[in-house]
N, C-alpha and C positions, 0 to 999 in steps of 0.2 A: 870625715864619710865612707871615705877610702878606706883608711886605716882600719875604721871599726868593720870595714868591709870583710878585709885582709883578717883581722882579727878571729873573726866568726869563721872563716872556712878557717881559718888555724886550729881552731875549739874545734869545727867540725872534726878536723883530720885526727887531730889527736885527744879528741874523749875516749879512746878506748882507755889512757890511761886513768882516768878520773883520780886523778890527787888533785893536792892543793897546789903544787908548785904550777901546775898549767892556768890554773884558774890565776894564781897569784899574777903569772906573767899574762893573762890575756888583762885584766886591771889595769896593770901598769901600762900593756898597751896605749887600752883605752884611756888613760889618765896624760898619758904622753900627747895623742890626739885633742883632748878636750885642752891640755893645760900648756902645750910645747908645742905649737904649732910646725914649727921649722924642725926642729928636732924629730917630731914623730916624722915629719916629710923626708929628711933623711935616714929615719927607720926605716921609711916603707922602699924609700928606694932601696936600703941594703937587701933587706929582703924580698923584695919582690922577684930576683933573678932564683930565688930557692919555693917560692912557694907559687909564683903566678902560675906557672903555666899546669903543674899538677894540681892543685886547690880551685882555679878556675872552673876544671872540669871534673873535680870532686867536687863543688858548688853545684854544677847544672847537673849532673847526676842525682844528687843530694835532693835537690828543687824540682827536678824530676820526677825522682821514688816521691816526693810529698806530697808533688801536685796528682800525681797520679792513684796515689791510696787515697788523696781525699774525693777522689773523681770517685772512685769505687763506695767512699762512703756516703757521696751523692746519689749515685745508681742507689745503693742499697737503700738510704734513706728518702730515694723520690717510691722505690718500688713500694716499702712500709705505709709511706705515705699515700699511695695509689691504691694500696690493698687496703689500709684503716677507713678511706675515702671513701671506698666500694662497699667497706662494712658497715659502714655510718649510713650511703644511699641505701643499702638493703634495709637495715633498720627501719628507717625514715618510712620505706617503703612496704614492710610488714607492720609497722605500726599502722602507717594508714589505712591498712586494709584492714586492721583489725580493729578500728573508731569507725571506718564504716559498717563490717559484720556487728558492732557492737549496736551502733545506731541501729542496724535492721533489724537485729532482735529483741531490740527495745520496743522498736514501732510495733514487731509481732506479735508479742508478749502485752502488749496494750491493748491491741486489735483482740486479740483474744483470750483478754480478760472481761473487755467487753460483751465478747460472745459466750462469753462462760457466765456471765450474771444475768445474760437472754437468756441462759439454756436455766440454770438457775428458777431465774422465772418461770418460764415454759415447764418446769418437774413440777414447781410448788400449783400451777393449775391445773398439769394435768393427774393430780393427786388429787385435787379439788375434786375433779370432772369425775374422778374415779370413784371419790367420794360420794357424790349424789348420784350418779348411776347405781351405785349400792343400793343405797336409799329409796332409791326411785325402783326397782329391781323388787323390794322388798317390800314396798308400799301396794308395785301394782300388783305381784302374784297374793299382799290381801286383799286388795281392792276384787281380784280375778274371784276366789275365794266368796268373797263376801256377796257377789254377784250374783254367782251360782247358785251360794245359799239362797237369795231374795228369789231369784225366778225362781226353783224349787217351792218356794211358800208360796210366791204368787200363783204358781199354777194350785197347789195344793187348794190354796184359798176357791180360786176359780172353779176346780173338779166341786167343790164343796157348793158353789152357787149355782152352778148349772145339775148339777143334782139336786137342788133345793128349787130351781124350775123346774125340774120334768117333774118334780113330786106337789107341785104345786096347778100344773099342766093336767096332773091327775084329779087331784081335786075341784078344779074348776070344773071339767067336763062331767064330774058326777054333780057339782051342784047346778050346772047348765041341767042336767038328763033331769036333775028332781024340781028344780024350782026357778024355771026359766025365766027372767024377764022381771026375777026378787031385788030387792034390794041388797041381797046378799049374795045374788051370782053377780051382780053389778057390780060389790066390791072387790069380789071375788077375783074377778075377771082383771080388775083394775091391778089387785096385788102381781096377779100372774104377769100381766105387762110389764109393769115395772123389774119384777124376776127376770123376765126374759131381759130387759135390757142391758139389767147387774152382771147376767152370765154374761153378754153379749161383752162387754165393758172390762169386765174380768179377764174375759178369752183374750184379748187384744193386749189389757195388764200383760199378762202373763206372757203373751206373744212380748210384749216389748222388753220383757225383766229376762226374756233367754236371748234377747238380742246385744241388752244391755251383757248380760256375760259372758256370751261370745266377741262381745269386741274389746271388754275389758281382758278375756284370755288373748284377746289376738296379739298388743300389746306388746313390740318386742322388747322387754325391758331385759331382758338378759342379752340379747343381742347389744345393745347398748351398753350396758355392765362390762361385754366381753370387748367390745372395742375401745370402751374410758379405760380395762385394764392393758390393752395392749398399747396404748398410748403411755401409759404412764411408764411400762416399760421402755417403748420408746425411746421416753423424752428422760427415761434414767440410764438405759447407755449411751446416749448423747450427752449428757451433762458429765459419765464418767468418762465418754471420749474426750472430752473437750479439756473436761481437766488432765487428762494425763496429757493430753499434749502441752498442753500451760504449765505444767511442770515440768516438761522436759523442755520447754523452750526456756524458763525460767534457768533450770539447771545450765543450758548452754552460755545462756549471758552471763552468769555468774562465771561458768568458767571462762568468756570469752574477755570480761569483764579483769580477770586475775591472767589469761595472757596479754591484754593491754597493757599494764599494770607492768610487768615483767619486761614486755618490748619496753616500755618509755625509761625502765632501768638500763636496758640494752642500750638504746639510743642514748641516755646518758652518759655510760662508758663508751658506746664508741666515739661517742663526740666529745671527749676525754680526750681517749687515745688520737682521735684523730689532731687534736689540738697539742698535746704533747708532741707527737708525731713532725706536724708543721713547726713548732718551735723549733725542732732538734734539725729540722729542715733546712730552715733561714739556717739557724746559727754553723752547719756543716758549711751549707752555700756564703756567710758570710766567713769563713775560716777559710774559704779556697780562697776567695776573693781577696780579704788580708793578705795569706799566701802570697798570692798571685802578684799582690801590689808590692809588697815590701821584696820578695824575694827574685821575682821574676817580670819585674819594668811594666807593671799591670798589664803583660800581655792577654790579650781577650778577644773572642770572637762574639760579640753580641749576638743571642738567639732572633732577637724581634728584629736586627737587620740585615739576616739574608736572606737575597730574594732571589726570583729568577736568572737575575743577570748582572749582579754582584751582591757582593758582602762589604763588612766593615770590618776594618782590624785598631782595636784600641789599644795603644800602648804608650808608654812613659819616656821621655827624650830622659838621652845620657849627660848629666850635668855633676860631675865630679865637684869636691869640695874645692880643690888645690890648683884649680885650672887659672884663677883670674879672672873669671869671667868670660875667655875664650874656649872658642867653639874646639874641642878636641876630637869628633867625630867626622870623619871624611863622608861617610854616607851610612842609611839603614836599609839592610837587606831584608825583604817578607818572603820565606820560603813554605812552600804550599808543600804537605807532605800528607801523605796516605795516614791513617792514623793508626794500621798496624806496623807501621816502620818507621814510628817517632821514638823508639828506644836505639834505632840502629844510625838515626841523624846526629850526622856529627860535623864540624865546622870544616874540615875538609870536603863534605859533599855539599855543603852550604857554598865553599867555593866552586867548584865544578860547576853548581850549575851556574852558577854568580857567571863564571866565564863562556857556559853556552846558553846568557840567556835566558838561565829557568828561574830568576828571581823576580822579584819587582822592589825596584832600590828609588831611593829618597834619597836627595841632598838635607843635610842636616842644616843648608842655608835657605832652606825653606825656612824652616820656622825661626821663629824672632826669639832673641835670649830669653824673654822674658817667660815661653813656654815649657811646659814644662810633660805638659803630655798632648797626644794626640789625638783625632779619629780621621782614616784613613779610608774613603770609600774605594774598592777593588773591581772592578770591572772584569765581569767572565771572558767576552769576547776574546777568543784565541788566547785565552788563559791555558795554561800548563803546571803541573804539578812538577817535585824538582825530579822526577823522572823522568819528563818531559811530557808524561800522559794526559792528557785534554780533560776535563773536569767533569763528572757525570751526576746527573741528579739521584739523591739518593743515599750516594759515596760518603762515607768518612772521614774525613779531613782534619789537621792540626795545621799551626800557623806556627814557625822560629820567626824569632827576629835575631838578626846578626848585625852585632855594630861594627863599626869596621874604623879602627882610629886613625889618625893621620899620622906618620912617619911622625912626627916629631914628639909627638906624645907618648909615640910608642920609643922613641930615643930618649925621652924622659924618665919611662918608667923603668924603659929596661926590659922590655918584653914588646914582642913583635907577633902576639896571638892577638885575633880578632873575639870580641866577646860574641858566642853564640844563648841563647835563653833558652829555657825548657821551652817545652810544646806547650801550646795555647789549651783552652777547651777545646772539644769534638766539637765540629758542626758536619753540617751537612747543608748540599745545595740545593734549592727549592727549587721544584717543576716546574715549568714556564706553564 
């Protein structure tokens, strides 16, 4: 694996050549690592002096740049995902409002349709009332006319009876004067009395006929017809107003249905975009984790394990393929660096910080030979960063992992440089 590591460095350093010979050379080197371990080990030792110092730094720079680029992609992906999620949330909110408005308009339209039906029935009844009042007005006018004619005729008859009674009175007076007490006088007196009674009844009948004529004339059929006409007009206006309002509500409901359908499409589109961006976000994060795992010793600070008094650092232990099972690491150093200084942190700075007790150290002997990855909880009490500054809540930091090799291993590989990782993901100390 060491040889593959150095082969990758070699290829990364000379990839500007982009010719077949460099690729063939790397393939041969990998083949030696797989099939001829002893030759590969000798080849590695011979080439270490040439490539170890520069290529380690080149790889760390390349990994740092790669992880930084992926972090930018994660930031952009998170922003896009947040925007898409917000768009989806707003679209769902707009859809919920549209559905609620549609339900209100539907209930309003149902009520107005019932009211419209009642108004139509009222208009129909008002029309019947107007027609009846018109007929009653005509019949009342005819009745008044007939009553007036009848009263006039009765008055004429009464006048004739009165004149007849007056004439009979004169005849009776003559008969009494000429032949008082005779049968003719008695008969004439009876006729006279009967005629007087008839004249009295005729006068009474004439008075009743005139009263009937006056009563018929006093019937307010015209006023009733006018009231019925006004009622019909009011009913027509009410029906027209309700019909207009119902039409507007029906149009508004149709528009709201169309709006709701459009919003449903928007929600589906926003949901699809959010799902796509979510998958893309997961892919970018998985790419970061994979790159970190393969090229940066799995160094990370899990966001869910950052507290107000501690945080956790996860990293893989250095286990070279040609160590024969023996530990080649003296200790691991964890350096806390402000985010804005992660690109200027070097091995010498970590060494200087280690001399000033500004890093956290772990002996490789703490871990068993079969352990490949560890989680170390770092307590914040009295902890400082690589510059000697206390850690502040809300400020963004990264950690570096320095692998300090044993002196024997350094002599064996003919290189006395220790290995410094690329920066971890950014984290912030939680507020208490």
